[in-house]
SELO-834873 format. One record per residue (C-alpha): x, y, z. Coordinates in steps of 0.02 Angstrom, whole numbers, padded with zeros to 5 digits, always signed. Each point is the difference from the previous one (the first is absolute). Example, Ala and Ser with C-alpha at 12.3 -4.5 7.8 and 13.67 -1.06 7.14 Angstrom:
SELO-834873
+00615-00225+00390/+00069+00172-00033/
//
This chain:
SELO-834873
+01083+01388-01978/+00136-00103+00088/+00164-00019-00095/-00017-00187-00026/-00161+00030-00098/+00081+00126-00119/+00000-00125-00142/-00191+00005+00002/-00023+00190+00004/+00029+00026-00186/-00100-00144-00068/-00139+00121-00044/+00115+00085-00127/-00009-00150-00115/+00086-00162-00038/+00164+00081-00057/+00010+00112+00152/-00037-00148+00113/+00139-00103-00079/+00118+00148+00018/-00045+00018+00183/+00038-00184+00031/+00161+00013-00097/+00065+00131+00124/+00026-00140+00126/+00098-00148-00073/-00065-00113+00135/-00179+00057-00023/-00099+00070+00144/+00088-00119+00120/+00162+00094-00028/-00082+00162+00059/-00090-00075+00149/+00076+00058+00165/+00052-00144+00111/-00053-00010+00184/+00113+00098+00115/+00116-00089+00119/-00093-00060+00153/-00173+00036-00074/-00139-00110+00070/-00117-00097-00113/-00151-00096+00064/-00114-00120-00089/-00136+00130-00009/+00118+00130-00072/+00082-00113-00130/-00130+00034-00134/+00110+00026-00153/+00165-00062-00067/+00120+00066-00132/-00052-00124-00133/-00182+00035+00029/+00030+00185-00037/+00098-00045-00157/-00148-00098-00069/-00146+00113+00041/-00048+00182+00030/-00028+00062+00176/-00166-00038+00082/-00119+00147+00014/-00002+00084+00168/-00143-00083+00098/-00138+00106+00072/+00010+00028+00187/-00067-00149+00095/-00160+00023+00100/+00021+00063+00178/+00048-00145+00112/+00081-00107-00135/+00169-00072+00051/+00158+00070-00081/+00067-00100-00144/+00149-00062+00099/-00118-00072+00130/-00104-00102-00121/+00012-00189+00016/+00112-00097-00115/-00149-00049-00106/-00024+00183-00048/+00179+00029-00058/+00039+00039-00182/+00063-00145-00105/+00179+00033-00058/+00049-00063-00175/+00147-00117-00011/+00169+00088-00021/+00048-00126-00135/-00108+00080-00136/+00129+00105-00093/+00065+00038-00176/-00115+00011-00149/-00156-00019+00105/+00042+00163+00090/+00027+00093-00166/-00160-00071-00072/-00098+00054+00151/+00072+00175-00011/-00042+00017-00186/-00175-00066+00028/-00033+00128+00136/+00071+00137-00110/-00121-00049-00139/-00142+00006+00125/+00051+00175+00050/-00001+00059-00184/-00173-00073-00024/-00066+00102+00145/+00075+00167-00058/-00169+00061-00060/-00075+00001+00175/-00015+00158+00104/+00136+00060+00115/-00110-00028+00150/-00026-00181-00048/+00186-00026-00026/+00044+00071+00171/-00142-00074+00104/+00047-00173+00066/-00139-00127+00023/-00063+00003+00179/-00012-00153+00108/-00094-00020+00162/+00072-00118+00126/-00136-00102+00084/-00028+00047+00181/+00062-00137+00116/-00139-00100+00079/+00015-00086+00167/-00124-00111+00089/+00006+00024+00187/+00002-00169+00085/-00068+00018+00177/+00115-00058+00138/-00095-00117+00115/+00032-00041+00182/+00032-00186+00027/-00108-00014+00156/-00153+00096-00063/+00001-00006-00190/-00032+00188+00002/+00099+00134-00095/+00128+00098+00100/+00059+00177-00030/+00186-00035+00013/+00089-00133-00102/+00121-00027+00145/-00135-00060+00120/-00029-00174-00076/+00187-00035+00010/+00015+00027+00187/-00019-00137+00131/-00150-00023+00113/-00001+00056+00182/-00100-00115+00114/-00052+00057+00174/-00081-00104+00138/-00149+00099+00067/-00104-00018+00157/-00188-00032-00008/-00049+00007+00182/-00139+00125+00034/+00127+00107+00096/+00096+00019-00163/-00146+00074-00099/+00005+00095-00111/+00158-00068-00079/+00114+00115-00099/+00046-00029-00182/-00109-00154-00022/-00098+00089-00138/+00161+00025-00100/+00045-00185-00007/-00008-00094-00165/-00032-00167+00085/-00044-00049+00179/+00012-00175+00074/-00100-00033+00158/+00046-00141+00119/-00065-00063+00167/+00113+00034+00149/-00004-00060+00180/-00161+00034+00094/-00101+00002-00162/+00045+00177-00052/+00070+00027-00175/+00151+00092-00069/+00040+00068-00170/+00146-00013-00120/-00018+00160-00101/+00096+00000-00165/+00049+00170-00074/+00076+00018-00172/-00095+00121-00112/-00030+00121+00144/+00086+00054+00159/-00075+00031+00172/+00056+00121+00134/-00031-00048+00136/-00040-00185-00003/-00048-00101+00152/-00022-00045+00139/+00140-00121-00038/-00005-00169+00087/+00108-00156+00016/+00037-00139-00122/-00087-00170-00001/+00045-00167-00078/-00131+00023-00136/+00088+00155-00067/+00154-00084-00073/-00095-00102-00131/-00110+00148-00046/+00140+00126-00029/+00125-00120-00079/-00067+00006-00180/-00031+00188+00010/+00175+00048+00056/+00052+00178+00039/+00010+00067+00177/-00093-00055+00157/-00033+00116+00147/-00063-00064+00169/+00023+00035+00185/+00096-00156+00050/-00051-00176+00048/+00047-00171+00062/+00178-00038-00062/-00060-00157-00090/-00124+00103-00102/+00130+00135-00035/+00119-00133-00062/-00131-00061-00123/-00010+00177-00072/+00189+00012-00013/+00002-00164-00097/-00141+00051-00117/+00113+00111-00106/-00096+00159+00040/+00092+00153+00069/-00031+00012+00187/-00032+00181+00052/-00082-00043+00166/+00009+00113+00151/+00130-00111+00084/+00120+00022-00144/-00042+00178-00050/-00082+00088+00147/+00039+00171-00074/-00135-00028-00131/-00138-00012+00132/-00076+00113+00132/-00133-00008+00135/-00153+00113-00002/-00052+00086+00160/-00181-00010-00058/-00009-00189+00024/+00045-00121+00138/+00134-00131-00029/+00008-00122-00085/-00124+00082-00121/+00103+00156-00032/+00151-00050-00106/+00007+00082-00171/+00114+00016-00150/-00005+00062-00180/+00016-00101-00159/+00113+00135-00074/+00117-00014+00150/+00004-00189-00010/+00029+00010-00187/+00161+00096+00033/+00069-00166+00065/-00024-00085-00169/+00155-00101-00044/+00083+00016-00169/-00076-00112-00132/-00170-00019+00085/-00133-00027-00132/-00188+00024-00013/-00128-00128+00061/-00080-00122-00120/-00182+00015-00050/-00102-00092+00131/-00167-00002-00092/-00074-00007-00174/-00105+00148-00058/-00137+00027-00127/+00031+00112-00149/-00129+00119-00069/-00139-00122+00037/-00081-00008+00171/+00018-00131+00134/-00082-00162-00055/+00031-00174+00068/-00095-00165-00009/-00134-00018+00134/+00011+00179+00061/-00134+00063+00118/-00052+00180+00024/+00017+00047+00184/+00008+00160+00101/+00060-00065+00169/+00117-00139+00053/+00039-00053+00179/+00160-00095+00043/+00026-00063+00179/+00188-00004+00026/-00015-00060+00180/-00117+00006+00148/+00050+00181+00034/+00029+00070-00175/-00136+00005-00132/+00032+00095-00161/-00138+00070-00111/+00022+00063-00177/-00135+00113-00074/+00004+00043-00184/-00015+00183-00053/-00061+00003-00180/+00047+00183-00017/+00183-00020+00044/+00007-00183-00056/+00088-00039+00163/-00030-00119+00145/-00011+00093+00167/+00068-00089+00153/-00082-00016+00171/+00067-00098+00149/-00121-00063+00132/-00132+00115-00073/+00109+00157+00008/+00045+00082-00168/+00188+00012-00011/+00083+00160-00056/+00178+00051-00037/+00083+00135+00105/+00005+00169-00082/+00179+00059-00023/+00102+00008+00160/-00149+00046+00109/-00052-00180+00036/-00180+00058-00021/-00125-00097-00105/+00012+00036-00185/-00056-00094-00156/-00080-00173+00013/+00107-00155-00019/-00058-00053-00173/+00078-00117-00129/-00039-00046-00180/+00015-00188+00024/-00014-00117+00149/+00063-00180+00002/-00049-00114+00143/+00129-00138-00004/-00043-00143+00117/+00155-00075+00081/+00035-00119+00145/+00069+00075+00162/+00114-00096+00117/+00075+00037+00171/+00181+00058-00008/+00034-00054+00179/+00030+00180+00055/-00116+00101+00111/-00021+00186+00031/+00022+00081+00173/-00182-00037+00037/+00024-00184-00037/-00092+00000-00168/+00073-00120-00128/+00079+00080-00152/-00076-00072-00161/+00079-00022-00171/-00094+00006-00165/+00062-00133-00121/-00001+00089-00167/+00097-00134-00094/-00115-00127-00084/-00173+00024-00074/-00178+00031+00053/-00159+00096-00036/-00027+00187-00015/-00134+00130-00026/+00037+00150-00112/-00094+00166+00009/+00013+00125-00142/-00119+00123-00085/-00144-00049+00114/+00017-00184-00048/+00048-00154+00102/+00093-00144-00081/+00049-00167+00076/+00179-00048-00044/+00148-00106+00051/+00174+00056+00053/+00169-00084-00022/+00176+00036+00064/+00115-00149-00031/+00152+00068+00094/+00040+00138+00124/+00077+00106-00138/-00144-00026-00122/-00129+00132-00040/-00176-00054+00050/-00112-00029-00150/-00190+00009-00001/-00103-00101-00123/-00184+00011-00045/-00114-00151-00008/+00047-00030-00183/+00186-00006+00043/+00041+00171-00075/+00091+00134+00103/-00116+00118+00093/+00026+00173-00073/-00031+00146+00117/-00043+00180-00035/+00158+00106-00001/+00018+00079+00171/+00040-00042+00180/-00024-00174+00072/-00031-00063+00177/+00042-00184+00035/-00076-00078+00156/+00086-00157+00064/-00159-00069+00077/-00007-00165+00095/-00066-00144-00104/-00150-00017+00117/-00054+00182-00027/-00183+00007-00052/-00012+00139-00128/-00172+00076-00028/-00059+00123-00133/-00153+00097-00045/
//
């Protein structure tokens, strides 16, 4: 028994013995309580008793060991700390409390020795925690690491000429934007945030359309170069430019492809260029919860054809087993390259597809072959078709400013809510005649 509890050790001997024990210390138990040593540390969790509290009451019974995994007492939150009586309660109240406890001890003298020496046991409740899943902003899916949702997006401009097939890393993208380029071919803006891709490519040059697409997403933008006017638009968008002209060390050319379809990089390498303070992307879409995809006027379909130009026709076929839309271009199923081999691997398949109809205008620039370079006007509003869970829904899109996130509304004016997963956005010309079956 610690010395400062000595006044309580003889209470069992009776009221007279108890009073004699208290009389040995003129100041009561407080006079026999050792004071903290010089320099001793005291934390909130450790400050469970005070001198006056010990003067007024007997020591607490020793608690039973806490269940395995319970936090130590000093680590408990403030709400679990012991309430400390006010130090102002002194004098006769202390003596009365001592006599009352002594009387209680006399009344219990008839109990067995085992009962007198066995303190009541207490069981501390095991701490319960509810794991809140960490979701990726661009997919709405849980991620394994809590650090992933906090990192910025890496956007890479990817080639879609047939000489570039199969593309690398496209199956690891959270979101892909597809735009019409000169000559009627299309190119992709692949957005990576919840996953990385190594390698990713072939990487191609920037276009005027890109600045307004990447501006609200932020992060880092990798591309092969471009017309200075287009590059200047990227630099003014607020995104971190990690293009090949500024950071050629992050790119390499593959000997297995002919230029210009052989430039590659890695999202992890580009991410090393992340500036201090760069934050995560915003959520670009709304997602359903536990319920399935359901929107006003939905139609069950298994195949949707989207003519992007006279030379590029995209087809999306729904796989009910994987709940994904498989992509074909000009009748050829598209696949992603397998690892670094550049050989065909898994199919290019996404959970959701949005066909956003936008006007295209001539930028006034032409490519080396004399083809005009078009620009998709993504600021404004228009119509859209949304594919999810084997259903087709007609919707509208709106983007008031270049920095705004595009919103998609159903026919009743409510936000279209997608299935959590990857999303492919096609910036199709307004005249595109979409067919489904």
